[in-house]
C-alpha positions as CSV (number, residue, x, y, z in Angstrom):
1,X,-177.9,-92.8,168.5
2,X,-174.6,-91.0,167.4
3,X,-173.3,-94.5,168.1
4,X,-175.6,-96.0,165.6
5,X,-174.8,-93.1,163.3
6,X,-170.7,-93.8,163.1
7,X,-171.5,-97.2,162.0
8,X,-173.6,-96.1,159.6
9,X,-170.9,-93.5,158.5
10,X,-168.4,-96.3,158.6
11,X,-170.8,-98.6,156.3
12,X,-170.9,-95.5,154.2
13,X,-167.2,-94.8,154.3
14,X,-166.7,-98.6,153.1
15,X,-169.1,-98.4,150.2
16,X,-167.5,-95.6,149.0
17,X,-164.2,-96.8,149.0
18,X,-166.0,-100.5,147.5
19,X,-167.2,-98.2,144.3
20,X,-163.9,-96.2,143.9
21,X,-162.0,-99.3,143.9
22,X,-164.5,-100.6,141.4
23,X,-164.4,-98.2,138.8
24,X,-160.1,-97.9,139.1
25,X,-160.3,-102.0,138.4
26,X,-162.6,-102.0,135.6
27,X,-161.2,-99.2,134.0
28,X,-157.2,-100.6,134.2
29,X,-158.2,-104.1,133.8
30,X,-156.8,-106.3,131.1
31,X,-159.4,-107.5,128.8
32,X,-156.9,-110.3,127.9
33,X,-155.7,-111.4,130.7
34,X,-159.7,-111.8,132.1
35,X,-160.4,-113.8,129.7
36,X,-157.2,-116.2,130.0
37,X,-158.7,-116.5,134.3
38,X,-162.3,-116.9,133.1
39,X,-161.1,-119.2,131.0
40,X,-159.8,-121.6,134.0
41,X,-163.4,-121.2,135.4
42,X,-163.5,-118.0,137.3
43,X,-167.0,-116.4,138.0
44,X,-165.7,-113.2,139.2
45,X,-163.2,-113.3,135.9
46,X,-166.9,-113.3,133.4
47,X,-168.8,-111.1,135.7
48,X,-165.8,-108.6,135.2
49,X,-165.7,-109.3,131.6
50,X,-169.8,-108.8,131.3
51,X,-169.1,-105.3,133.0
52,X,-166.2,-104.0,131.1
53,X,-168.7,-104.7,128.0
54,X,-171.2,-102.5,129.3
55,X,-168.2,-100.2,130.6
56,X,-170.4,-97.0,129.9
57,X,-173.8,-98.4,132.2
58,X,-171.2,-99.9,135.2
59,X,-169.1,-96.4,134.9
60,X,-172.4,-94.5,135.4
61,X,-174.1,-97.0,137.8
62,X,-170.4,-96.4,140.1
63,X,-170.6,-92.9,139.6
64,X,-173.6,-92.8,141.4
65,X,-173.1,-95.0,144.4
66,X,-169.9,-93.0,145.3
67,X,-171.9,-90.0,144.6
68,X,-174.8,-91.7,147.3
69,X,-172.0,-92.1,149.6
70,X,-169.6,-89.3,150.4
71,X,-174.1,-87.2,150.6
72,X,-174.5,-90.2,153.5
73,X,-171.4,-89.7,154.7
74,X,-171.6,-86.2,154.8
75,X,-175.1,-85.8,156.3
76,X,-174.9,-88.8,158.5
77,X,-170.9,-88.5,159.6
78,X,-170.0,-85.6,159.9
79,X,-173.3,-84.6,162.6
80,X,-172.2,-88.0,164.4
81,X,-168.7,-87.2,164.6
82,X,-169.3,-83.3,165.8
83,X,-171.5,-84.7,168.6
84,X,-168.4,-87.2,170.0
85,X,-166.1,-83.9,170.0
86,X,-168.5,-81.9,171.5
87,X,-168.5,-84.4,174.2
88,X,-165.1,-84.5,174.4
89,X,-164.0,-81.2,174.8
90,X,-167.1,-80.3,177.6
91,X,-165.6,-83.4,179.8
92,X,-162.6,-81.1,180.1
93,X,-163.2,-77.2,179.3
94,X,-166.3,-75.0,179.9
95,X,-167.1,-73.1,176.4
96,X,-170.1,-71.1,175.2
97,X,-172.4,-73.4,173.6
98,X,-172.4,-71.5,169.6
99,X,-168.6,-71.6,170.4
100,X,-168.2,-75.0,171.7
101,X,-170.9,-76.0,168.1
102,X,-168.7,-74.5,165.9
103,X,-165.3,-75.6,166.8
104,X,-166.9,-79.6,167.1
105,X,-168.2,-79.0,163.4
106,X,-165.1,-77.3,162.0
107,X,-162.9,-80.4,162.9
108,X,-165.6,-83.2,162.5
109,X,-165.6,-81.6,158.6
110,X,-161.9,-82.4,158.4
111,X,-161.6,-86.1,160.2
112,X,-164.4,-86.8,157.5
113,X,-162.9,-85.2,154.7
114,X,-159.3,-86.4,155.7
115,X,-161.0,-90.2,156.2
116,X,-163.5,-90.0,153.1
117,X,-160.1,-89.0,150.9
118,X,-157.7,-91.6,152.3
119,X,-159.9,-94.4,153.1
120,X,-162.7,-93.6,151.1
121,X,-161.1,-92.7,147.6
122,X,-157.1,-93.0,147.3
123,X,-156.4,-96.3,149.5
124,X,-159.3,-98.1,147.0
125,X,-157.7,-96.3,143.6
126,X,-154.1,-97.4,145.0
127,X,-154.9,-100.8,145.5
128,X,-156.9,-101.5,142.5
129,X,-154.5,-99.7,140.3
130,X,-151.8,-102.0,142.0
131,X,-153.6,-105.5,140.6
132,X,-156.7,-104.2,138.8
133,X,-157.7,-108.1,137.4
134,X,-157.8,-109.0,141.3
135,X,-160.0,-106.4,142.0
136,X,-161.9,-106.5,139.7
137,X,-162.6,-110.4,140.2
138,X,-162.8,-109.8,143.9
139,X,-165.5,-107.2,143.5
140,X,-167.5,-107.6,140.3
141,X,-170.1,-110.1,141.7
142,X,-171.1,-107.8,144.5
143,X,-171.2,-104.5,142.3
144,X,-173.5,-106.5,139.2
145,X,-175.5,-107.4,142.1
146,X,-175.9,-103.7,142.5
147,X,-176.1,-102.8,139.2
148,X,-179.1,-105.6,138.2
149,X,-181.2,-103.7,141.7
150,X,-181.2,-100.3,140.3
151,X,-180.7,-100.6,136.6
152,X,-183.5,-98.5,135.7
153,X,-182.7,-95.9,137.7
154,X,-179.1,-96.1,136.2
155,X,-180.0,-96.4,132.4
156,X,-182.8,-93.4,133.2
157,X,-179.5,-90.9,134.8
158,X,-177.4,-92.7,131.7
159,X,-179.1,-91.7,129.2
160,X,-179.7,-88.5,130.1
161,X,-176.1,-87.8,130.4
162,X,-175.0,-89.2,126.6
163,X,-177.7,-87.1,125.4
164,X,-176.0,-84.4,126.9
165,X,-172.8,-84.6,125.8
166,X,-174.6,-85.8,121.6
167,X,-175.2,-81.9,122.4
168,X,-171.5,-81.4,122.5
169,X,-170.9,-83.5,119.7
170,X,-169.8,-86.3,121.7
171,X,-170.0,-90.2,120.6
172,X,-170.4,-91.6,124.3
173,X,-169.3,-95.5,123.6
174,X,-171.0,-97.9,125.6
175,X,-167.5,-99.9,125.4
176,X,-164.2,-99.6,126.1
177,X,-162.6,-101.1,122.4
178,X,-160.1,-103.8,123.5
179,X,-158.4,-104.1,119.6
180,X,-155.1,-102.0,119.2
181,X,-153.8,-100.4,116.0
182,X,-150.5,-100.8,114.8
183,X,-149.5,-97.5,116.3
184,X,-150.2,-98.6,119.4
185,X,-149.2,-102.0,119.8
186,X,-145.3,-100.2,119.2
187,X,-146.3,-97.9,121.5
188,X,-146.5,-100.2,123.9
189,X,-144.1,-102.3,122.9
190,X,-141.4,-99.7,123.1
191,X,-142.6,-98.8,126.5
192,X,-142.5,-102.2,127.9
193,X,-139.0,-102.3,126.7
194,X,-138.1,-98.7,128.3
195,X,-139.5,-99.9,131.7
196,X,-137.1,-103.6,131.5
197,X,-140.4,-105.9,130.7
198,X,-139.0,-107.3,127.8
199,X,-135.0,-107.1,126.7
200,X,-134.5,-105.7,123.2
201,X,-134.4,-109.1,121.5
202,X,-138.4,-109.2,122.0
203,X,-138.6,-105.8,121.7
204,X,-137.2,-106.4,117.9
205,X,-139.0,-109.8,117.4
206,X,-142.4,-108.0,118.8
207,X,-142.0,-104.5,116.9
208,X,-140.9,-106.4,114.2
209,X,-143.7,-109.0,113.6
210,X,-146.1,-105.5,114.5
211,X,-144.4,-104.3,111.4
212,X,-144.4,-106.7,109.3
213,X,-147.7,-106.0,107.8
214,X,-146.7,-102.6,107.1
215,X,-143.2,-102.9,105.1
216,X,-143.3,-104.4,101.3
217,X,-140.8,-105.9,99.5
218,X,-139.3,-103.6,98.2
219,X,-137.8,-102.7,101.7
220,X,-136.7,-105.9,102.1
221,X,-135.7,-106.9,98.9
222,X,-131.4,-107.3,97.7
223,X,-131.3,-104.2,95.4
224,X,-130.6,-104.8,91.6
225,X,-127.5,-103.3,91.9
226,X,-126.6,-106.0,94.7
227,X,-126.8,-109.0,93.1
228,X,-124.7,-111.9,92.5
229,X,-126.4,-113.2,88.5
230,X,-125.4,-115.3,86.1
231,X,-126.3,-116.3,82.3
232,X,-128.5,-119.3,81.8
233,X,-125.5,-120.6,80.4
234,X,-123.5,-120.3,82.9
235,X,-121.4,-123.7,84.3
236,X,-121.8,-125.7,88.0
237,X,-118.1,-124.3,88.1
238,X,-118.8,-120.8,87.7
239,X,-121.7,-120.9,90.2
240,X,-119.8,-122.2,92.3
241,X,-117.0,-119.1,92.2
242,X,-119.9,-116.9,92.3
243,X,-121.3,-118.6,95.8
244,X,-117.6,-118.7,97.3
245,X,-117.3,-114.8,95.8
246,X,-120.5,-113.7,96.8
247,X,-121.3,-115.8,100.2
248,X,-124.8,-115.8,98.9
249,X,-126.5,-119.9,98.8
250,X,-129.5,-118.6,95.4
251,X,-127.8,-117.0,92.8
252,X,-130.4,-115.5,90.1
253,X,-130.2,-116.8,86.8
254,X,-131.4,-114.2,83.7
255,X,-131.0,-114.6,79.3
256,X,-129.8,-111.8,78.6
257,X,-129.6,-109.5,80.8
258,X,-130.8,-108.6,84.8
259,X,-134.4,-107.7,83.5
260,X,-135.0,-111.4,82.0
261,X,-134.6,-113.9,85.4
262,X,-135.5,-117.0,85.0
263,X,-134.9,-118.3,88.0
264,X,-132.4,-119.0,90.6
265,X,-129.8,-122.3,91.3
266,X,-129.2,-122.7,94.9
267,X,-126.2,-123.6,96.2
268,X,-126.7,-127.1,97.7
269,X,-127.6,-128.4,94.1
270,X,-124.5,-128.3,92.7
271,X,-124.1,-131.8,94.6
272,X,-126.3,-132.8,92.0
273,X,-124.1,-132.2,88.7
274,X,-121.6,-134.9,88.1
275,X,-118.4,-134.3,87.7
276,X,-117.8,-134.5,84.2
277,X,-120.8,-132.0,84.0
278,X,-118.8,-129.0,86.3
279,X,-117.7,-127.5,82.9
280,X,-120.8,-127.3,81.0
281,X,-124.0,-125.4,80.7
282,X,-126.0,-125.4,83.6
283,X,-129.0,-127.6,83.3
284,X,-132.1,-126.3,83.1
285,X,-134.1,-128.2,85.0
286,X,-132.0,-127.1,88.8
287,X,-133.2,-124.2,88.1
288,X,-135.9,-123.0,90.9
289,X,-138.7,-120.3,89.9
290,X,-139.3,-117.5,91.4
291,X,-142.3,-115.6,92.8
292,X,-142.9,-111.9,90.8
293,X,-143.9,-109.3,93.2
294,X,-144.3,-105.5,92.9
295,X,-142.2,-103.6,95.3
296,X,-145.6,-102.6,96.8
297,X,-146.4,-105.7,97.8
298,X,-146.7,-106.2,101.3
299,X,-144.4,-108.6,103.4
300,X,-146.9,-109.8,105.2
301,X,-149.2,-111.7,102.3
302,X,-145.6,-112.9,100.4
303,X,-144.6,-114.4,102.9
304,X,-148.0,-116.3,103.3
305,X,-147.5,-116.8,99.5
306,X,-144.1,-118.4,100.0
307,X,-145.4,-120.9,102.9
308,X,-148.2,-121.6,100.4
309,X,-146.4,-122.2,97.3
310,X,-143.3,-123.6,99.4
311,X,-140.9,-121.1,97.4
312,X,-138.6,-119.4,99.3
313,X,-137.6,-116.6,96.5
314,X,-139.1,-113.4,94.9
315,X,-137.8,-111.4,92.1
316,X,-139.2,-107.9,92.4
317,X,-140.1,-106.0,89.3
318,X,-140.7,-102.1,89.2
319,X,-142.6,-100.0,88.0
320,X,-142.2,-100.7,84.1
321,X,-141.6,-103.7,84.7
322,X,-138.1,-104.3,85.4
323,X,-136.1,-106.3,87.9
324,X,-136.1,-104.0,91.3
325,X,-134.2,-106.9,93.4
326,X,-134.4,-110.1,94.9
327,X,-136.0,-110.9,98.2
328,X,-136.0,-114.2,100.2
329,X,-137.7,-115.9,102.7
330,X,-134.1,-115.3,105.0
331,X,-134.6,-111.6,103.7
332,X,-138.7,-111.7,105.8
333,X,-137.9,-114.1,108.9
334,X,-134.8,-110.9,109.5
335,X,-137.7,-108.5,109.1
336,X,-139.3,-110.0,112.0
337,X,-136.2,-111.5,114.4
338,X,-132.7,-108.7,112.5
339,X,-129.7,-109.7,111.0
340,X,-129.3,-113.8,110.5
341,X,-125.7,-114.9,110.2
342,X,-124.4,-118.0,109.2
343,X,-120.9,-119.3,109.2
344,X,-120.1,-117.5,105.3
345,X,-121.8,-114.2,106.1
346,X,-119.4,-111.4,106.8
347,X,-119.3,-110.8,110.7
348,X,-121.8,-108.0,112.0
349,X,-122.9,-107.3,108.2
350,X,-120.0,-106.1,107.0
351,X,-119.3,-103.8,109.9
352,X,-115.7,-103.6,111.0
353,X,-114.8,-102.5,114.4
354,X,-111.9,-100.0,114.5
355,X,-109.9,-98.5,117.2
356,X,-110.8,-95.4,118.3
357,X,-115.0,-96.3,118.4
358,X,-114.9,-96.1,114.5
359,X,-117.0,-98.6,112.6
360,X,-116.3,-99.3,108.9
361,X,-119.8,-100.0,107.7
362,X,-121.4,-101.1,104.3
363,X,-123.8,-98.2,102.9
364,X,-126.6,-100.5,101.9
365,X,-126.3,-101.0,106.1
366,X,-130.3,-99.9,107.0
367,X,-130.4,-96.6,109.4
368,X,-132.8,-98.9,112.5
369,X,-129.9,-101.7,112.2
370,X,-127.1,-99.0,112.5
371,X,-128.9,-97.9,115.5
372,X,-129.5,-100.8,116.8
373,X,-125.6,-103.0,116.5
374,X,-123.7,-99.6,116.5
375,X,-126.2,-97.3,119.2
376,X,-126.0,-94.8,116.4
377,X,-128.8,-92.0,116.1
378,X,-129.4,-91.2,113.5
379,X,-133.2,-89.0,112.2
380,X,-136.0,-90.6,110.4
381,X,-136.4,-89.4,106.7
382,X,-137.6,-90.7,103.9
383,X,-134.4,-93.2,103.5
384,X,-134.0,-96.5,104.8
385,X,-130.4,-97.1,104.8
386,X,-126.7,-95.0,105.7
387,X,-126.3,-94.0,101.9
388,X,-129.2,-92.5,101.6
389,X,-129.4,-90.6,105.1
390,X,-126.0,-89.7,103.4
391,X,-127.8,-89.0,100.6
392,X,-130.1,-86.6,102.2
393,X,-128.1,-84.1,103.7
394,X,-126.2,-84.2,100.6
395,X,-128.7,-83.0,98.7
396,X,-126.4,-84.8,95.4
397,X,-124.8,-88.1,95.3
398,X,-121.9,-88.9,97.5
399,X,-118.7,-88.9,96.1
400,X,-115.9,-90.4,97.2
401,X,-114.8,-88.0,101.3
402,X,-117.9,-86.5,101.4
403,X,-118.6,-86.5,104.6
404,X,-121.6,-85.6,107.0
405,X,-121.6,-84.5,111.1
406,X,-124.3,-85.6,113.2
407,X,-124.1,-85.2,117.2
408,X,-121.5,-86.6,118.2
409,X,-120.3,-88.4,115.0
410,X,-119.1,-88.4,111.6
411,X,-119.7,-90.3,108.8
412,X,-117.0,-90.4,105.4
413,X,-117.4,-92.1,102.5
414,X,-115.2,-94.3,102.4
415,X,-115.3,-96.1,98.9
416,X,-117.9,-95.5,95.5
417,X,-118.9,-98.6,92.9
418,X,-120.1,-96.2,90.2
419,X,-123.0,-93.9,92.2
420,X,-123.2,-96.6,94.3
421,X,-122.0,-95.7,98.2
422,X,-119.7,-99.1,99.5
423,X,-118.7,-98.0,102.6
424,X,-119.1,-95.9,105.3
425,X,-116.6,-94.7,108.1
426,X,-118.1,-94.2,111.1
427,X,-116.0,-92.2,114.1
428,X,-117.2,-90.1,117.2
429,X,-116.1,-86.6,116.6
430,X,-113.5,-84.8,119.1
431,X,-115.3,-82.4,120.9
432,X,-113.2,-80.2,120.4
433,X,-112.5,-80.5,116.6
434,X,-113.8,-78.2,113.8
435,X,-116.7,-79.3,111.5
436,X,-115.2,-81.1,108.6
437,X,-116.8,-79.8,105.1
438,X,-118.6,-82.2,102.9
439,X,-116.0,-82.9,100.1
440,X,-113.1,-82.2,102.2
């Protein structure tokens, strides 16, 4: 009889491990991965997806199975093991029956608890977490068979549990949500990058795609102060000179002032101008149309509009109807993949690497681009550029030679144009150098 009890105890131990493994497999599995496997014809994946869709019910069934297996193991296994230990001890030494029984019970309890924890709990948990989808596929068919057999009893217990939790103001969900918010996806991308699952470029690409719907045209545009615009009376020769000087292929064309922009001229259209017309006013039919959008226009719908209308530039207007800047298709792509540089662009967005670990950068350099390209750690705030960071730190419009120290770096205004910061010198601070006062 003891042998049969030991066999039953072993089966209960395996059953406990089965339910524990199934529980962690369901919780750790990614439904998207299971759906891919199910599309290939895996019955186990289909059953695993069904289980995840009614996760609350399945977990209730798993908990019932764990509880029953654990109680049964204690009820059957502990006395059976104690009997075996008694027989072994009696073969070596004669002890009073009361003492012998007590020792056997303590040793048996220790063995059963050890096996229950290691073989019935921890090992199945580790195996399921290591390969959750594979475990879910293998365990889903017998798990659903068990759940369907005991469905009425499981539903009863689950309903009682939901009623109890509702008394505490908790709304128990019946299905694990597979959707994630933008913030959650962004956090997963960062975690994947830190863990080495994706490289820096992939992180930037994924983060840019996630954040594209959150950014607006005002954040991606070339601001009004940096536009290389010409009046509509400009000649092709003047446009060519502006293209060469600015490095921009799209030149805004305005009438009277920048608040009345008619469109833009593309550098490649210079090829359509006859040599004898180079010094005559620009032909009106070469001025390309632009979309007109507010600063608050989100980039994702703006990108869709550009593709649908086949217009690769948009005029961004402020709340008063004036020109705030211009955003191009290239600007939107750069929001996804980072700065795109061609043979006409200044190397590294105008960044000059100097001796002594110093950098000379434009004031328009975005905070995240500075951190990415220069490994400069700057805090987040109500600004998007290094010039904005300096202005926030100083509490006023910067002046030439103003400086701000942050961590191990000193940021010094190198040049200004009116009230706009043109260039900033970033240099490492010597460990023993005293802070430099602002405006020295």
